[in-house]
Structures are given as structure tokens and as C-alpha cells.
N, CA and C of each residue as an Amber inpcrd file, in Angstrom:
protein
   300
   0.8340000  -1.1770000   0.0000000   0.0000000   0.0000000   0.0000000
   0.8830000   1.2460000   0.0000000   0.5940000   2.1620000  -0.8580000
   1.3580000   3.4020000  -0.9400000   0.7720000   4.4590000  -0.0110000
   1.6380000   5.3040000   0.4760000   1.2470000   6.4350000   1.3020000
   1.4590000   7.7160000   0.4970000   0.7040000   8.7330000   0.8210000
   0.8990000  10.0560000   0.2270000   1.8920000  10.7930000   1.1130000
   2.9060000  11.3830000   0.5100000   3.8910000  12.1610000   1.2620000
   3.5400000  13.6380000   1.1430000   3.4090000  14.2760000   2.2910000
   3.1030000  15.7080000   2.3430000   4.2200000  16.4120000   3.0900000
   4.7750000  17.4320000   2.4900000   5.8180000  18.2300000   3.1430000
   5.2070000  19.5070000   3.6880000   5.3570000  19.7080000   4.9790000
   4.9300000  20.9670000   5.5790000   5.8250000  22.0860000   5.0570000
   5.3310000  23.3080000   5.0850000   6.1170000  24.4470000   4.6010000
   7.4490000  24.5620000   5.3340000   7.4420000  24.2860000   6.6530000
   8.6840000  24.3630000   7.4190000   9.7130000  23.3680000   6.8920000
   9.2740000  22.1740000   6.5180000  10.1840000  21.1550000   5.9910000
  10.7470000  21.5780000   4.6420000   9.9010000  22.1490000   3.7920000
  10.3890000  22.6460000   2.4970000  11.4360000  23.7340000   2.7050000
  11.1570000  24.6490000   3.6190000  12.1150000  25.7160000   3.9310000
  13.4110000  25.1410000   4.4990000  13.2820000  24.1290000   5.3530000
  14.4630000  23.4870000   5.9270000  15.3670000  22.9310000   4.8300000
  14.7720000  22.2690000   3.8450000  15.5560000  21.6580000   2.7710000
  16.2780000  22.7280000   1.9610000  15.5800000  23.7960000   1.6190000
  16.2230000  24.8870000   0.8830000  17.3390000  25.5250000   1.7020000
  17.1040000  25.7260000   3.0010000  18.1300000  26.3130000   3.8600000
  19.3320000  25.3970000   4.0050000  19.1010000  24.0830000   4.0980000
  20.2160000  23.1420000   4.1620000  21.0470000  23.1830000   2.8900000
  20.3910000  23.2220000   1.7520000  21.1110000  23.2900000   0.4760000
  21.9370000  24.5730000   0.4120000  21.3700000  25.6720000   0.8690000
  22.0960000  26.9390000   0.8870000  23.2760000  26.8780000   1.8570000
  23.0600000  26.2960000   3.0270000  24.1180000  26.1340000   4.0270000
  25.2710000  25.2980000   3.4510000  24.9370000  24.2090000   2.7920000
  25.9640000  23.3400000   2.2000000  26.7280000  24.0890000   1.1210000
  26.0200000  24.8420000   0.3020000  26.6850000  25.6120000  -0.7470000
  27.6500000  26.6400000  -0.1400000  27.1870000  27.3530000   0.8800000
  28.0370000  28.3710000   1.5030000  29.2520000  27.7570000   2.1880000
  29.0770000  26.5460000   2.7540000  30.1740000  25.8730000   3.4460000
  31.1670000  25.2490000   2.4720000  30.6510000  24.6610000   1.3950000
  31.5120000  23.9170000   0.4680000  31.8890000  24.7110000  -0.7870000
  31.1570000  25.7770000  -1.0740000  31.3300000  26.5480000  -2.3130000
  31.1320000  25.6700000  -3.5530000  30.3290000  24.6160000  -3.4080000
  30.1050000  23.7020000  -4.5250000  28.6060000  23.5180000  -4.7530000
  28.1310000  23.9880000  -5.8900000  26.7290000  23.7850000  -6.2360000
  26.4520000  22.3020000  -6.4550000  27.4320000  21.5740000  -6.9630000
  27.2870000  20.1440000  -7.2210000  27.0300000  19.3760000  -5.9170000
  27.8000000  19.6670000  -4.8830000  27.6120000  19.0050000  -3.5890000
  26.2570000  19.3810000  -3.0060000  25.9220000  20.6490000  -3.0660000
  24.6390000  21.1170000  -2.5570000  23.4760000  20.4110000  -3.2630000
  23.5480000  20.3320000  -4.5850000  22.4940000  19.6600000  -5.3600000
  22.4020000  18.1810000  -5.0220000  23.5360000  17.5540000  -4.8200000
  23.5600000  16.1230000  -4.5030000  22.8670000  15.8400000  -3.1710000
  23.1790000  16.6270000  -2.1480000  22.5310000  16.4490000  -0.8410000
  21.0370000  16.7500000  -0.9420000  20.6860000  17.8120000  -1.6430000
  19.2800000  18.1700000  -1.8750000  18.5310000  16.9860000  -2.4960000
  19.1140000  16.3900000  -3.5240000  18.4930000  15.2360000  -4.1920000
  18.3850000  14.0350000  -3.2630000  19.4220000  13.7790000  -2.4680000
  19.3930000  12.6410000  -1.5470000  18.3210000  12.8120000  -0.4810000
  18.1500000  14.0300000  -0.0060000  17.0950000  14.2780000   0.9860000
  15.7280000  14.0070000   0.3670000  15.4940000  14.5260000  -0.8280000
  14.1990000  14.2940000  -1.4780000  13.9810000  12.8260000  -1.8270000
  15.0310000  12.1150000  -2.2010000  14.8890000  10.6770000  -2.4670000
  14.4510000   9.9470000  -1.2070000  15.0590000  10.2920000  -0.0820000
  14.7040000   9.6570000   1.1880000  13.2700000  10.0090000   1.5740000
  12.8990000  11.2900000   1.4020000  11.5360000  11.7280000   1.7240000
  10.5200000  10.9060000   0.9380000  10.7200000  10.7860000  -0.3620000
   9.7210000  10.1020000  -1.1660000   9.8420000   8.5830000  -1.1180000
  10.9130000   8.0570000  -0.5320000  10.9840000   6.6180000  -0.2850000
  10.0150000   6.2190000   0.8280000   9.5700000   7.1990000   1.6160000
   8.6240000   6.9260000   2.7040000   7.2350000   6.5710000   2.1940000
   6.9980000   6.7220000   0.8880000   5.7200000   6.3090000   0.3000000
   5.4850000   4.8120000   0.4790000   6.5550000   4.0530000   0.5710000
   6.4480000   2.5960000   0.5440000   6.4030000   1.9470000   1.9180000
   7.2820000   2.3330000   2.8280000   7.3220000   1.7350000   4.1640000
   7.6950000   2.7820000   5.2100000   6.7900000   3.6730000   5.5430000
   7.1530000   4.7350000   6.4850000   7.4310000   4.2340000   7.9010000
   6.9740000   3.0510000   8.2390000   7.1900000   2.5250000   9.5930000
   8.5810000   1.9500000   9.7860000   9.3760000   1.9250000   8.7270000
  10.6870000   1.2840000   8.8250000  11.6690000   2.0370000   9.7110000
  11.3960000   3.3090000   9.9980000  12.3120000   4.0960000  10.8160000
  11.7970000   4.2060000  12.2430000  12.7290000   4.4350000  13.1430000
  12.4750000   4.4560000  14.5670000  11.4910000   5.5480000  14.9740000
  10.5950000   5.1920000  15.8720000   9.6510000   6.1700000  16.4260000
  10.3010000   6.8290000  17.6370000  10.2430000   8.1680000  17.6470000
  10.7790000   8.9480000  18.7660000   9.8000000  10.0800000  19.0480000
   9.9840000  10.7640000  20.1290000   9.1830000  11.9520000  20.4430000
   7.6970000  11.7720000  20.1260000   7.0490000  10.9360000  20.8780000
   5.6250000  10.6740000  20.7420000   5.3080000  10.0310000  19.4020000
   4.6530000  10.7270000  18.5030000   4.2290000  10.1080000  17.2340000
   5.2310000  10.3290000  16.1070000   6.3390000  10.9780000  16.3610000
   7.2980000  11.2950000  15.3000000   8.2820000  10.1620000  15.0660000
   8.7080000  10.0580000  13.8270000   9.7540000   9.1260000  13.4220000
  10.8770000   9.9420000  12.8060000  12.0540000   9.3200000  12.6920000
  13.1960000  10.0250000  12.1150000  13.9140000   9.1130000  11.1270000
  14.2240000   9.6840000   9.9670000  15.0210000   9.0080000   8.9480000
  16.3090000   9.8080000   8.7850000  17.4180000   9.1100000   8.7010000
  18.7100000   9.7720000   8.5360000  19.1380000   9.7960000   7.0840000
  19.8020000  10.8690000   6.7080000  20.4260000  10.9940000   5.3900000
  21.9040000  11.2740000   5.6500000  22.7560000  10.3320000   5.2560000
  24.2150000  10.4810000   5.4050000  24.6450000  10.7450000   6.8390000
  23.9120000  10.2970000   7.8180000  24.2280000  10.4980000   9.2310000
  24.3930000  11.9660000   9.6100000  24.0140000  12.8530000   8.7390000
  24.2090000  14.2780000   8.9830000  22.8910000  15.0460000   9.0100000
  21.8600000  14.5130000   8.3820000  20.5710000  15.2010000   8.2740000
  19.4770000  14.2700000   8.7630000  18.5230000  14.8440000   9.4900000
  17.4070000  14.0670000  10.0350000  16.0950000  14.5780000   9.4530000
  15.2820000  13.6380000   9.0200000  13.9510000  13.9460000   8.5060000
  12.9550000  13.5030000   9.5740000  12.2180000  14.4500000  10.1360000
  11.2150000  14.1480000  11.1450000   9.8420000  14.1230000  10.4850000
   9.1150000  13.0560000  10.7700000   7.8110000  12.8830000  10.1330000
   6.8820000  12.0830000  11.0350000   5.6210000  12.1210000  10.6860000
   4.6330000  11.2840000  11.3740000   3.7900000  10.5790000  10.3210000
   3.2460000   9.4570000  10.7160000   2.4340000   8.6430000   9.8100000
   0.9880000   8.7120000  10.2720000   0.0950000   9.0410000   9.3520000
  -1.3490000   9.0150000   9.6190000  -1.9150000   7.7940000   8.9130000
  -2.0430000   6.7240000   9.6560000  -2.5110000   5.4590000   9.0760000
  -3.9160000   5.5760000   8.4880000  -4.7890000   6.3130000   9.1940000
  -6.1750000   6.4020000   8.7470000  -6.2960000   7.0790000   7.3810000
  -5.3660000   7.9990000   7.0690000  -5.3850000   8.7050000   5.7810000
  -4.3320000   8.1910000   4.8090000  -3.5120000   7.2390000   5.2690000
  -2.3890000   6.7230000   4.4780000  -1.4960000   7.8750000   4.0280000
  -1.1070000   8.7190000   5.0080000  -0.2810000   9.8870000   4.7420000
   0.9830000   9.8470000   5.5770000   2.0510000  10.3400000   4.9830000
   3.2990000  10.5950000   5.6930000   3.4920000  12.1010000   5.6600000
   3.5720000  12.7120000   6.8290000   3.7030000  14.1610000   6.9080000
   5.1170000  14.4880000   7.3720000   5.8700000  15.1220000   6.4790000
   7.2330000  15.5370000   6.7820000   7.1440000  16.8610000   7.5270000
   7.6180000  16.8620000   8.7620000   7.4670000  18.0200000   9.6230000
   8.6830000  18.9360000   9.5530000   9.8740000  18.3720000   9.6970000
  11.1060000  19.1610000   9.6650000  12.2350000  18.3270000   9.0780000
  13.2410000  19.0110000   8.5370000  14.4690000  18.3880000   8.0490000
  15.6100000  19.2360000   8.5860000  16.4400000  18.6250000   9.4440000
  17.4710000  19.4060000  10.1360000  18.8070000  18.6770000  10.1250000
  19.8580000  19.4220000  10.4470000  21.1740000  18.8200000  10.6560000
  21.1550000  18.0630000  11.9750000  21.9760000  17.0480000  12.0990000
  21.9890000  16.2530000  13.3290000  22.5290000  17.0220000  14.5250000
  23.2510000  18.1210000  14.2950000  23.7700000  18.8940000  15.4170000
  22.7540000  19.9060000  15.9570000  21.5700000  19.9550000  15.3750000
  20.5070000  20.8580000  15.8680000  19.6340000  20.1110000  16.8640000
  19.0910000  20.8330000  17.8300000  18.2320000  20.2560000  18.8680000
  16.7870000  20.2310000  18.3720000  16.2420000  19.0540000  18.1840000
  14.9000000  18.9150000  17.6110000  13.8130000  19.4500000  18.5490000
  13.9880000  19.3210000  19.8530000  12.9610000  19.8160000  20.7780000
  12.7880000  21.3290000  20.6130000  13.8950000  22.0490000  20.4670000
  13.8110000  23.4930000  20.2590000  13.1190000  23.8300000  18.9400000
  13.3650000  23.0400000  17.9390000  12.8100000  23.3020000  16.6060000
  11.3360000  22.9420000  16.5350000  10.9620000  21.7860000  17.0620000
   9.5650000  21.3340000  16.9830000   8.6380000  22.1400000  17.8890000
   9.1290000  22.5420000  19.0300000   8.2350000  23.1070000  20.0310000
   8.4330000  24.5950000  20.2810000   9.1790000  25.2660000  19.4420000
   9.3660000  26.7220000  19.5780000   8.9670000  27.4210000  18.3270000
């Protein structure tokens, strides 16, 4: 059974900001584009088995990309939806981001 993946505006902004951060740090559009693509590939892979990743923080789950980026999402079984809430670097505190 396939799930519909929905990205919240904050998650979309997070992805763009991460790509910009990577570009500014590496000065490489190629590296920035590659990470951007890998994040989106991981996001849309959740259409198939969103339960495969660990559940944390109540109803949220987290998927890792390159051990450096975390995708926080929740699964709505009744609607067959995966809602991407935030996408952050692993050195950021998720409690501050989710609840502030």
C-alpha cells in the first residue's frame, strides 16, 4: 500500500536552507544539489514503508540521510499519509525546533 507524502512548509524551507548552508560551506553547487536530491529521495521513499524508521518523540519518526541530516515525520494510518514536519542537521536540537 502506498502512502501520500506531504511536506509541511517548514520542511520545504528546511531543505532549501540546508542546500544553501551546504553551498556556503563547500562553495560547490554540485555538492549542494547532490545532498538536496538525496534528501528528497529519502523523503519520497517513505511512500512505501514509512514505519521502517524508529519512532521517537511521541508520534514522530526520524530518517537519517548520510548520518548528517534528520527527517522528522509522522504517519497518519487512517489517511495513508506521511507528513514531513522538519528536516534538520543532526547537530541541531529537535525539541527546540519542533516546540518553539
